[in-house]
C-alpha positions in Angstrom: 107.4 90.4 98.4 110.1 91.0 101.1 109.1 92.0 104.6 110.9 95.0 106.2 112.9 92.5 108.4 114.0 90.6 105.3 115.0 93.8 103.6 117.0 94.9 106.6 118.8 91.5 106.7 119.6 91.7 103.0 121.0 95.2 103.4 123.1 94.1 106.3 124.5 91.2 104.4 125.4 93.5 101.5 127.3 95.6 104.1 129.0 92.5 105.4 130.2 91.5 102.0 131.2 95.0 101.1 133.1 95.4 104.3 134.9 92.1 104.0 135.8 92.8 100.4 137.2 96.2 101.3 139.1 94.8 104.2 140.7 92.0 102.1 141.5 94.3 99.2 144.5 96.7 99.2 143.1 100.2 98.6 145.2 102.6 96.5 147.8 104.3 98.7 146.5 107.8 97.9 143.0 107.1 99.2 141.9 107.4 102.8 139.5 104.5 103.3 136.5 105.1 105.5 137.1 101.6 107.0 139.4 101.6 110.0 140.8 98.6 111.9 142.8 97.6 115.0 144.2 94.4 116.4 142.4 93.7 119.7 145.3 91.6 121.1 149.1 91.3 120.6 148.7 88.1 118.6 145.9 89.5 116.4 143.7 86.6 117.3 140.8 89.1 117.4 140.6 92.0 115.0 138.1 94.9 114.8 137.1 96.9 111.7 134.7 99.8 111.8 133.0 102.4 109.6 131.3 105.6 110.8 127.9 106.6 109.5 127.6 110.2 110.5 124.1 110.9 108.9 122.8 107.8 110.7 124.8 108.7 113.9 126.0 105.1 114.3 129.1 103.0 113.9 129.1 99.8 111.9 131.5 97.2 113.4 132.9 93.9 112.1 134.9 91.5 114.3 137.1 88.7 113.0 138.2 86.0 115.5 140.6 83.1 114.9 140.2 81.8 118.5 140.1 78.0 118.4 137.4 76.6 120.7 134.1 74.7 120.2 131.1 77.2 120.1 132.9 80.1 121.8 131.4 83.3 123.0 132.9 86.7 122.2 132.0 90.1 123.7 133.0 93.5 122.4 132.0 96.8 123.8 132.8 100.1 125.5 134.1 101.1 128.9 134.7 104.5 130.5 138.3 103.9 131.4 139.1 100.4 130.1 137.8 98.3 133.0 135.4 95.5 132.3 133.3 96.3 135.4 130.3 98.4 134.2 131.2 97.9 130.5 128.5 98.0 127.8 129.0 94.9 125.7 127.6 93.2 122.5 128.0 89.5 122.9 128.0 86.6 120.4 127.2 83.2 122.0 126.0 79.7 121.1 123.4 77.8 123.1 123.5 74.0 123.8 121.3 73.4 120.8 123.9 75.1 118.5 121.8 78.2 118.0 123.6 81.5 117.6 122.5 84.4 119.7 123.6 88.1 119.8 122.7 90.2 122.9 123.5 93.5 124.6 124.8 93.0 128.1 126.5 95.0 130.9 129.0 93.8 133.4 127.2 93.9 136.8 128.0 92.9 140.3 130.8 90.4 140.9 131.9 90.9 137.3 129.1 88.8 135.7 127.1 89.6 132.6 123.5 90.9 132.9 121.4 91.0 129.7 120.4 94.6 129.1 116.7 95.7 129.3 117.2 97.6 126.0 118.9 95.8 123.2 121.0 98.4 121.4 123.5 96.1 119.5 121.7 96.2 116.1 121.8 94.6 112.6 123.7 91.5 113.7 125.0 89.2 111.0 127.3 86.2 111.4 129.5 84.1 109.2 132.1 81.3 109.6 134.7 81.4 106.8 137.9 79.5 106.7 137.7 78.8 110.5 137.4 82.5 111.1 134.3 83.8 113.0 133.1 87.0 111.4 130.2 89.1 112.6 128.9 92.6 112.0 126.6 94.8 114.1 125.8 98.5 114.4 125.7 100.8 117.4 124.2 104.3 117.7 126.4 107.0 119.0 123.8 107.7 121.7 121.2 105.0 122.4 119.4 107.3 124.9 119.0 104.4 127.3 120.3 104.6 130.9 123.5 102.7 131.6 124.5 102.5 127.9 127.8 104.0 126.7 127.7 107.2 124.7 130.3 107.2 121.8 132.0 110.6 121.6 134.6 112.2 119.5 137.6 111.6 121.7 139.2 108.4 122.9 137.1 105.3 123.2 138.2 102.4 125.4 137.2 99.3 123.5 137.1 96.2 125.8 136.7 92.6 124.7 136.4 89.1 126.3 136.3 85.6 125.0 135.4 82.2 126.5 134.4 78.7 125.6 130.8 77.6 125.1 128.2 76.5 124.7 126.1 78.4 127.2 122.5 77.7 128.3 122.0 81.5 128.9 124.1 84.7 128.9 123.1 86.2 132.2 125.5 85.2 135.0 128.5 84.3 132.8 131.7 85.6 134.3 132.7 88.5 132.0 136.4 87.9 132.0 136.0 84.5 130.4 139.2 82.8 129.3 140.9 85.9 128.0 140.2 89.6 127.9 141.7 92.8 126.7 141.4 96.5 125.9 142.5 98.9 123.1 142.1 102.6 122.8 140.9 104.1 119.5 139.2 107.2 118.2 136.1 105.6 116.8 134.6 108.9 115.4 137.3 109.9 113.1 136.5 112.8 110.9 135.7 112.1 107.2 138.8 113.5 105.5 140.3 113.1 102.0 143.9 111.9 102.1 146.1 114.0 99.8 147.8 112.3 96.9 151.4 112.3 97.8 152.5 108.7 97.7 154.2 109.0 94.3 157.7 108.6 93.0 158.7 112.1 93.8 157.7 111.8 97.5 160.7 110.8 99.6 161.2 109.7 103.2 163.8 111.0 105.6 164.2 109.1 108.9 165.7 111.0 111.8 166.6 108.5 114.5 168.6 108.1 117.7 171.8 106.0 117.3 172.0 103.0 119.5 171.1 104.7 122.7 171.9 102.7 125.8 168.7 103.7 127.7 169.6 104.4 131.3 167.8 102.4 134.1 166.1 105.6 135.2 162.4 106.5 135.2 162.8 109.6 132.9 165.4 110.2 130.2 165.4 112.9 127.5 167.9 112.0 124.8 168.9 114.5 122.1 170.5 113.8 118.8 171.6 116.6 116.4 171.9 115.7 112.7 172.5 117.6 109.5 169.9 117.4 106.8 171.0 116.0 103.4 172.2 118.3 100.6 168.8 118.1 98.9 167.4 120.3 101.6 169.3 123.3 100.3 166.1 123.6 98.3 162.8 124.2 100.2 160.5 121.2 100.7 157.2 120.6 102.4 156.7 117.8 104.9 153.3 116.1 104.0 153.3 113.4 106.6 155.3 112.2 109.6 155.1 109.2 111.9 157.1 107.1 114.3 159.8 104.6 113.6 160.0 102.6 116.8 162.8 100.1 117.5 161.1 96.7 117.8 160.9 95.7 121.5 161.1 99.2 122.8 157.5 100.2 122.2 156.8 100.3 126.0 159.6 102.8 126.8 159.5 105.3 123.9 157.0 107.9 125.4 157.2 110.8 123.0 159.5 112.3 120.3 160.0 115.7 118.7 162.1 117.1 115.9 163.3 120.6 116.4 164.9 123.0 114.0 168.1 124.8 115.1 167.3 128.5 114.6 170.5 129.9 113.2 171.6 131.5 110.0 172.2 128.9 107.3 176.0 129.2 107.4 176.3 128.3 111.2 177.5 124.8 112.0 175.9 123.1 115.0 177.9 120.4 116.8 176.5 116.9 116.2 175.6 116.3 119.8 174.3 113.0 121.1 173.4 112.6 124.8 171.1 113.6 127.6 169.2 116.7 126.6 169.8 118.5 129.9 173.4 117.4 130.6 175.5 120.1 132.1 178.2 119.6 129.5 175.8 119.8 126.5 177.1 122.1 123.8 175.5 125.5 124.2 174.7 125.8 120.5 172.0 123.2 120.9 170.0 125.6 123.0 168.8 127.3 119.8 167.2 124.0 118.5 163.7 124.9 119.7 161.3 125.3 116.8 159.1 122.1 116.5 158.9 120.5 113.1 157.2 117.2 114.1 155.9 115.7 117.3 154.7 112.3 118.2 153.5 110.7 121.5 152.7 107.2 122.6 149.6 105.8 120.9 149.6 108.2 117.9 149.7 107.1 114.3 151.1 109.0 111.3 149.9 112.6 110.9 148.8 113.7 107.4 148.7 117.4 106.4 145.6 118.8 104.5 146.0 119.3 100.8 146.5 123.1 101.1 149.4 123.0 103.5 152.7 121.4 104.3 155.4 121.9 107.0 158.3 123.9 105.4 161.8 122.4 105.7 165.0 123.4 103.9 165.8 126.3 101.6 168.7 128.8 101.1 167.8 130.6 104.4 167.2 127.5 106.4 169.9 126.2 108.8 170.5 122.5 107.9 170.7 121.2 111.5 167.8 119.6 113.3 167.6 117.9 116.7 165.6 114.8 117.7 164.5 114.6 121.3 163.3 111.2 122.6 161.6 110.9 125.9 162.2 107.4 127.4 159.8 106.5 130.2 161.3 103.6 132.1 159.4 103.2 135.5 160.5 99.6 135.8 164.1 100.7 135.6 164.9 98.3 132.9 168.5 97.9 131.9 170.2 96.7 128.7 167.8 98.4 126.4 169.4 99.8 123.2 167.3 102.1 121.1 167.4 103.7 117.6 163.8 105.1 117.4 162.9 108.3 115.7 160.5 110.0 113.2 160.0 109.5 109.5 159.3 112.6 107.5 157.5 112.3 104.1 158.4 115.2 101.9 158.3 116.8 98.4 159.9 119.8 96.7 156.6 120.6 95.0 155.2 123.2 97.4 151.7 123.6 98.5 149.7 126.8 99.0 150.6 127.4 102.7 153.4 126.8 105.0 152.1 125.0 108.2 153.3 125.5 111.7 153.0 124.1 115.3 152.0 126.2 118.3 152.0 125.2 122.0 149.0 126.2 124.0 148.3 125.6 127.7 150.5 125.6 130.9 154.1 126.4 131.1 156.4 123.5 131.9 157.0 124.8 135.4 156.6 123.8 139.0 154.6 126.9 139.7 151.5 124.8 139.1 150.5 121.8 141.2 147.7 119.3 141.9 146.9 118.2 145.5 147.0 114.5 146.4 143.9 112.3 146.9 141.8 114.4 144.5 139.1 112.6 142.5 139.1 115.5 140.1 141.2 118.7 139.9 141.4 121.1 137.0 144.1 123.4 135.7 143.9 125.8 132.8 146.5 127.5 130.7 145.7 130.6 128.7 146.6 132.0 125.4 145.5 135.6 126.1 144.2 138.2 123.6 147.2 140.4 124.2 149.4 137.7 122.8 147.4 136.7 119.8 147.0 140.4 119.0 150.8 140.7 118.6 151.5 137.2 117.3 148.8 136.6 114.6 148.3 138.3 111.2 145.2 140.4 110.5 143.7 137.5 108.5 144.4 135.1 111.4 145.3 131.4 111.2 143.5 128.1 110.5 144.0 125.3 113.1 143.6 121.9 111.4 145.2 119.5 113.9 145.5 119.0 117.7 147.5 116.9 120.1 146.3 117.0 123.7 149.0 116.1 126.2 149.3 115.4 129.9 151.2 112.9 132.0 149.9 110.1 134.1 147.2 111.7 136.2 145.3 113.4 133.3 141.8 112.0 132.6 140.1 114.7 130.6 141.3 117.6 128.4 139.7 120.3 126.2 140.4 123.7 124.5 137.9 126.6 124.5 137.9 129.4 121.9 136.9 132.9 122.9 136.4 136.0 120.7 136.1 138.9 123.1 133.8 137.6 125.9 131.9 135.3 123.5 132.5 131.5 123.6 132.9 129.9 120.2 132.8 126.1 119.5 135.5 124.2 121.2 138.7 123.5 119.4 139.1 120.0 120.7 137.8 117.8 123.6 138.6 114.3 124.9 136.3 113.2 127.8 138.0 109.8 128.0 141.6 111.1 127.6 144.5 108.7 128.4 148.1 109.6 128.5 148.8 106.2 126.8 146.9 107.2 123.7 148.0 110.7 122.6 147.2 110.9 118.9 147.8 114.0 116.8 144.2 114.3 115.5 143.0 116.2 112.4 140.0 118.4 113.2 136.8 117.8 111.2 136.8 121.4 110.2 139.7 124.0 110.4 139.2 126.5 113.3 139.8 130.1 112.3 141.6 132.1 115.0 141.9 135.9 114.7 144.1 138.4 116.5 142.7 139.2 119.9 141.1 135.7 120.3 141.7 133.7 123.4 142.4 129.9 123.6 142.0 128.2 127.0 143.5 124.8 127.5 142.0 122.9 130.4 143.1 119.5 131.9 141.3 117.5 134.5 143.4 115.2 136.8 142.8 112.4 139.3 145.4 111.9 142.0 143.5 109.5 144.3 146.5 107.1 144.3 149.1 109.8 145.2 150.1 110.7 148.8 151.8 113.9 148.0 151.4 116.9 145.7 152.0 116.5 141.9 154.0 119.4 140.6 154.3 120.7 137.0 157.5 119.7 135.2 159.2 117.4 132.7 159.4 114.1 134.6 156.6 111.6 133.8 155.7 111.7 137.5 155.2 115.5 137.2 152.3 116.9 135.2 151.7 119.0 132.0 148.7 120.5 130.3 149.4 121.3 126.6 147.7 121.3 123.2 150.1 121.2 120.3 148.0 122.7 117.5 148.9 122.4 113.8 147.9 125.4 111.7 148.5 127.5 108.6 149.8 130.0 107.5 153.0 129.7 109.6 153.6 132.7 111.9 156.4 133.6 114.4 154.2 132.9 117.5 155.2 129.4 118.7 154.4 129.3 122.4 151.3 130.9 124.0 151.2 129.5 127.5 150.7 130.7 131.1 151.3 130.0 134.7 150.0 131.7 137.9 151.5 135.1 138.4 154.8 134.8 140.4 154.1 137.6 142.9 150.7 136.1 143.6 152.2 132.7 144.3 154.8 134.2 146.7 151.9 135.8 148.6 150.0 132.5 148.7 153.0 130.7 150.3 153.4 133.5 152.8 149.7 133.2 153.7 150.0 129.4 154.1 153.0 129.9 156.5 151.4 132.7 158.6 147.8 131.6 158.8 147.8 127.9 158.1 151.1 127.2 160.0 152.6 125.3 157.0 156.4 125.0 156.6 156.5 127.2 153.4 159.2 129.7 153.1 160.6 132.4 150.7 163.9 130.4 150.9 162.3 127.4 149.2 161.6 126.8 145.5 158.1 126.4 144.1 158.3 122.6 144.2 159.6 122.4 147.8 157.0 124.9 149.0 154.1 122.8 147.6 155.6 119.7 149.1 155.9 121.4 152.5 152.1 121.7 152.7 150.0 119.1 154.6 147.1 118.9 152.2 143.5 118.8 153.3 140.3 119.2 151.3 140.0 122.8 152.5 143.6 123.7 151.4 143.1 122.0 148.1 140.0 124.1 147.5 141.9 127.2 148.4 144.5 126.4 145.8 141.9 125.8 143.2 140.4 129.2 143.9 143.9 130.7 143.6 144.4 129.4 140.1 140.9 130.3 138.9 141.1 134.0 140.0 144.8 135.0 140.1 146.5 137.0 137.3 148.9 135.2 134.9 152.5 135.1 134.0 152.6 134.6 130.2 155.0 132.9 127.8 154.2 134.8 124.5 157.2 133.5 122.7 158.6 133.5 119.1 160.2 130.4 117.6 163.6 131.8 118.6 162.5 131.6 122.2 162.4 135.4 122.7 159.2 136.9 124.1 157.2 139.3 122.1 157.6 142.9 123.3 155.8 143.8 126.4 155.4 143.1 130.1 154.0 139.6 130.5 153.4 139.5 134.2 150.1 140.2 136.1 148.0 139.6 133.0 144.2 139.3 133.5 142.5 135.9 133.0 140.1 136.0 130.0 136.6 135.1 131.1 133.5 133.9 129.2 130.6 136.2 129.6 128.5 134.7 126.8 128.9 130.9 127.0 127.7 128.5 124.3 124.5 126.5 125.2 125.3 123.1 126.6 125.2 120.4 124.0 121.8 118.7 123.9 121.4 114.9 123.4 119.2 114.1 120.5 117.0 111.7 122.4 113.5 110.9 121.5 111.3 110.8 124.6 109.4 107.9 123.1 112.4 105.8 122.3 111.5 103.2 124.8 109.7 101.3 122.0 112.0 98.5 120.9 112.9 98.7 117.2 111.6 95.9 115.0 114.9 94.3 114.4 116.1 94.5 118.1 117.6 91.2 119.3 115.6 90.0 122.2 116.8 87.5 124.8 116.5 84.0 123.5 115.9 85.1 119.9 117.9 82.9 117.5 119.1 84.9 114.6 120.9 82.1 112.7 120.3 78.3 113.1 
């Protein structure tokens, strides 16, 4: 008769064998496996696989390591922003008797490991196969123990470290070891069924730049106008799109977008190639504004739900599109030649709904700014009920995807959904947001947005390392706060974004000049006025109050770039009168009792 511990061990071994078999096998292309993986280092010496158990509220991990060393130790865990200091780690190590141990430790003072009081790295199993170390373990989303990382639905910074053994104990070991690293992933991916579109009639169109000599400048936007193939005289649906990055240029291609040129089908658009904002750019390109596909650094391919696809082509569709590539080159590298772009997977067999992309948040304008030396500072952009009332059909739209976007100082981002003054569940949130990992993420459930609803996009920034104000704008050193939402059915509303009301901002700069004796002036632009202020904590707080209480200037724009009818200045900020209750942690007050299969310090699991 098996004990409970033996039963747990047999169950864990079955999971190990199942997971290894699934990893080694090649699943059919039309199936979206529930097993995800990522290389932990550039050489793929260490590789991570994981599977999410939502009913059990835990993640099951498997690590493969090809590191060559006698009796090594290997730590894998979680960190708030990717630093080892303070990280919550699960550590495999070997003692001088050759016994294998697996313990939960945190990185304490002076960067050394301290074995945790509560052991929350569960269900450990280990195997050495073909000189590859393989081990599995599970981790609750929320262990309810102080100091232990809570796995949430946004970005997770997974940290790892490796070193030579054997060890006589884990406490006191320098956490950095012989090598260390960090990757960003979304661990809690929603359970979605991948549509069956990888068949013979699914084709791929690559829209790429053509041997761009990337300037030795920090920020370059490069535009390439191309004509679609003749096949697109018939309407198709895009079912998936993803990046095609020139090898060696992964560190400078920051984001890319494909825009449709909004003209009648018979209009020819010059095949322009060059800087997007060049003074001599052909004016016809100005109409290339409607987003078809968008990608940013760190994202993988985006897959549409089975009921919708992005429409492209047809007898009324102008055949010209424009690729915009943002090159971020802070090191001012020269000699880089790039032909990156986006690959569109498409079919002429149409789905039920046409999908669209809508921009929510702040306008790309220097009217908004973030003071320097701020640990946290928030800005919000509003899609107001007046705009959704005009731009959405009576039956509303269904948002199924979301891409949160800021530049370098963004640390947190979320979008609230209001119906009247009542707050509905959030559309998307990332409490560990990083500008270096901007996935377009499918939502676990489509969000139904009706005419008259409000959508509030909020970004939190940290400017502790900056000595002057950070202003809104296109440069990577400027800031943005945007949510690119993917939805169906497609409507004419494409941009629903705001900034502080212009007249209110003029009055603010006049106040700063008259009463705070700052060198602001009506003769200066928004950026120059912000830069003229000598920022103090009091003045930073005054500006935060200004943004939170001032009326709005709205961009309620159609895909053509024209605003919907109406006067879009001095619009009132929508406020929440009936907020949702704060989310409660599902923590058992009696959870201090160690589970039977917890790994205690010194416990040898495999000899």
